[in-house]
C-alpha positions in Angstrom: 10.6 -15.6 -14.2 9.0 -13.0 -12.0 5.4 -13.7 -11.0 2.7 -11.9 -9.0 1.2 -14.4 -6.6 -1.2 -12.1 -4.8 -2.5 -8.6 -4.1 -3.6 -7.0 -0.9 -5.6 -3.8 -0.4 -5.4 -2.4 3.1 -5.5 0.7 5.3 -2.4 2.1 6.9 -3.8 3.9 9.9 -0.8 5.3 11.9 -2.1 4.4 15.3 -1.8 0.7 14.4 2.0 1.0 14.7 2.1 1.9 18.4 -0.6 -0.7 19.2 1.8 -3.4 17.7 4.8 -2.0 19.5 3.0 -2.0 22.8 1.4 -5.4 22.3 -2.1 -4.1 22.6 -3.5 -5.9 19.6 -6.0 -7.9 21.7 -7.6 -5.0 23.4 -11.4 -4.8 22.6 -11.1 -1.8 20.3 -8.3 -3.4 18.2 -9.0 -7.1 18.3 -11.5 -7.2 15.4 -8.9 -5.6 13.1 -6.0 -7.8 14.1 -8.0 -11.0 14.1 -8.9 -10.3 10.4 -5.3 -10.5 9.5 -4.7 -14.0 11.0 -6.1 -15.8 8.0 -4.3 -13.3 5.7 -0.9 -14.2 7.2 -1.7 -17.9 6.9 -2.6 -17.4 3.3 0.6 -15.4 2.6 2.6 -18.2 4.3 1.1 -20.6 1.8 1.9 -18.3 -1.2 5.5 -18.0 0.0 6.3 -14.6 -1.6 9.9 -13.4 -1.8 9.1 -9.7 -2.2 6.4 -7.4 -1.1 6.0 -4.4 -3.4 4.3 -1.8 -1.1 2.4 1.0 -2.8 2.1 3.8 -0.2 2.2 7.5 0.4 4.8 9.3 2.4 3.2 11.7 5.0 5.9 14.4 4.6 8.4 12.3 6.6 11.0 11.7 3.9 9.5 13.9 1.1 8.5 17.5 1.7 5.8 19.7 0.1 8.4 21.7 -1.9 9.7 18.4 -3.5 7.0 15.7 -3.7 7.3 13.2 -6.6 4.3 11.8 -8.3 5.7 8.3 -8.3 8.9 7.4 -6.5 10.4 3.9 -6.6 12.9 2.6 -4.1 16.1 1.2 -5.7 18.2 0.1 -2.8 19.5 -2.9 -0.8 17.8 -1.7 2.4 15.5 1.0 3.7 15.8 2.6 7.2 12.9 3.4 9.5 11.8 7.0 9.2 11.2 9.5 12.0 7.8 11.0 11.8 8.4 13.5 14.5 8.2 11.3 17.6 11.3 9.1 17.2 11.8 6.0 15.1 9.8 2.9 15.9 11.8 -0.1 17.3 11.9 -2.0 14.0 14.6 -3.5 11.9 15.5 -1.9 8.6 13.7 -3.3 5.6 15.6 -5.5 3.2 15.3 -4.3 -0.4 15.5 -6.3 -3.6 17.9 -4.3 -5.6 18.1 -6.3 -8.9 14.3 -6.4 -9.2 14.1 -2.7 -8.4 16.5 -1.9 -11.2 14.6 -4.1 -13.6 11.3 -2.4 -12.6 12.8 1.0 -13.0 14.1 0.3 -16.5 11.0 -1.5 -17.7 8.6 1.1 -16.4 10.6 4.1 -17.8 11.8 2.7 -21.1 9.0 0.3 -22.1 5.9 1.7 -20.4 7.0 5.4 -20.3 6.2 6.1 -16.7 8.4 9.0 -15.4 9.5 7.7 -12.0 11.7 9.3 -9.4 14.3 6.7 -8.5 15.4 6.8 -4.9 18.6 5.1 -3.7 17.7 6.3 -0.2 14.2 6.3 1.3 13.3 6.2 5.0 10.0 4.4 5.2 7.2 5.5 7.6 3.8 4.3 8.7 2.2 4.3 5.3 4.7 1.5 4.4 5.4 0.0 7.9 1.8 -0.6 9.1 0.9 -2.8 6.1 4.2 -4.7 6.8 3.3 -5.1 10.5 -0.1 -6.5 9.6 0.9 -8.9 6.8 4.6 -9.7 7.5 5.4 -9.3 11.2 9.1 -8.9 11.8 11.1 -11.3 13.9 14.3 -10.8 15.9 16.3 -11.4 12.8 14.3 -9.0 10.6 11.4 -9.0 8.2 10.4 -12.3 6.6 10.3 -10.9 3.0 12.3 -8.4 1.0 10.3 -5.3 0.1 10.3 -2.5 -2.6 8.6 0.8 -1.8 6.6 2.6 -4.4 5.6 6.0 -3.1 2.6 7.8 -4.7 1.7 11.5 -4.3 -1.8 11.7 -2.8 -0.9 14.7 -0.7 0.2 17.6 -2.9 -2.2 18.5 -5.7 -2.2 17.9 -8.7 -2.3 14.1 -8.0 -2.1 11.3 -10.5 -5.5 10.2 -11.6 -7.1 6.9 -10.6 -6.8 5.8 -14.2 -3.1 6.6 -14.3 -2.6 4.6 -11.1 -4.5 1.6 -12.6 -2.4 1.7 -15.7 0.7 1.8 -13.6 -0.4 -1.4 -11.9 -0.9 -3.0 -15.3 2.6 -1.9 -16.3 4.0 -3.2 -13.0 2.5 -6.6 -13.8 4.2 -6.7 -17.2 7.5 -5.5 -15.8 7.5 -8.2 -13.0 6.6 -10.9 -15.5 9.5 -9.9 -17.7 12.0 -10.2 -14.9 14.4 -13.1 -15.9 14.9 -14.5 -12.4 12.5 -16.3 -10.1 10.7 -13.9 -7.9 7.3 -14.4 -6.2 5.8 -10.9 -5.6 2.9 -9.7 -3.5 1.6 -6.2 -4.4 0.1 -4.2 -1.6 -2.0 -1.1 -2.2 -2.4 0.9 1.0 -4.3 3.9 2.4 -7.8 5.0 3.2 -10.6 4.1 3.4 -13.0 6.9 4.0 -11.6 9.6 6.4 -11.1 13.3 6.7 -8.6 14.7 9.2 -9.2 18.4 9.0 -11.8 21.1 8.5 -15.5 21.0 9.3 -15.8 17.4 8.2 -13.1 16.1 10.6 -13.9 12.5 11.5 -16.1 12.0 8.5 -16.6 8.4 7.3 -18.9 6.7 4.8 -19.2 3.0 5.1 -21.6 2.8 2.2 -19.0 4.3 -0.1 -16.2 2.0 1.3 -18.3 -1.1 0.8 -19.2 0.0 -2.7 -15.5 0.6 -3.4 -14.6 -2.9 -2.3 -17.4 -4.4 -4.4 -16.1 -2.5 -7.5 -12.5 -3.2 -6.9 -13.3 -6.9 -7.0 -15.8 -6.9 -9.9 -15.1 -3.9 -12.1 -11.7 -2.3 -11.4 -11.3 -0.8 -14.9 -14.6 1.0 -14.5 -13.7 2.0 -10.9 -10.6 3.7 -12.4 -12.8 6.4 -13.8 -13.4 7.8 -10.3 -12.3 11.4 -10.0 -10.4 12.9 -7.0 -13.4 15.2 -6.5 -15.9 12.4 -6.3 -13.8 10.4 -3.8 -13.2 13.4 -1.6 -16.9 14.5 -1.6 -18.2 11.0 -0.9 -15.5 9.7 1.5 -13.5 12.6 2.8 -10.4 14.4 1.7 -7.9 11.8 2.8 -9.8 9.0 1.2 -8.2 10.0 -2.1 -5.4 7.6 -0.9 -7.7 4.8 -2.4 -6.2 5.5 -5.8 -3.2 3.5 -4.6 -5.4 0.4 -4.3 -6.0 0.6 -8.0 -2.2 0.2 -8.6 -2.5 -3.1 -6.7 -5.6 -4.1 -8.6 -4.0 -3.3 -12.0 -1.2 -5.6 -11.1 -3.0 -8.4 -9.3 -5.7 -10.5 -11.0 -7.4 -13.7 -9.9 -10.0 -14.4 -7.3 -10.8 -12.5 -4.2 -9.8 -14.5 -1.1 -10.4 -12.2 2.0 -12.5 -9.2 2.7 -13.0 -7.3 6.0 -14.2 -3.9 7.1 -13.9 -2.2 10.5 -14.6 1.4 11.4 -14.3 2.0 15.1 -12.8 5.5 15.1 -12.0 8.1 12.5 -11.1 5.9 9.5 -12.8 3.2 7.6 -10.3 0.3 7.7 -10.7 -2.1 4.8 -9.0 -5.2 3.7 -9.2 -7.2 0.5 -6.9 -9.8 -1.0 -6.6 -11.5 -4.4 -4.8 -14.6 -5.4 -3.3 -14.7 -8.8 
């Protein structure tokens, strides 16, 4: 039977990728961030997941503004590395988990009535890859887990509500638990935290909001799901609306909180929280 063994909420700041590629993780500006993931990786090694289900948003690398699905599920054996305009990163392609993807697609559409776009081809980019770098570093032979991408529109309005995302997480849990084969799944909700990358509030961050969000995500996620896009963007910056993807993770992952970390050295509040089912 399928089982969710853990959940991770984490930021997917694009500059983390080149820092990993150039082996700069122990530089003073980056060391606090990367050090926080050492116990997370040790914890994940103890959980021994087979699959990482990564909830992320595509930053117009594979989808475009004229065709941007609300929810898009990868249904493939493998996912190539996307080119975000500066060449592809030197990473192995990501191994998919096709049978589980098909099961999730059928359960979410037929049983839970979520209208998903199903993608037999997705090139994954930093929204997906940075969380994988931080939690499941690749080796010469590839990534240590299989992965399933679940792409969410947090770019082109109208966006799915926080409540809809939380309910999708609950449906994901049900769908995974109905999978007839053994599968240990970690659900990763990515994006945020507070940041704004354009306009008069460029560089805006709000640590108070970010810490409050982490508190509520742990103790009152159902109530947190009532947050509106307007409230998030006013309090934490326009791009902080990515945080609705953490609610998909929290709708799927229950149990106790294990890790929590926050670091904001530049233009984005970078949060981390984990839950063990």
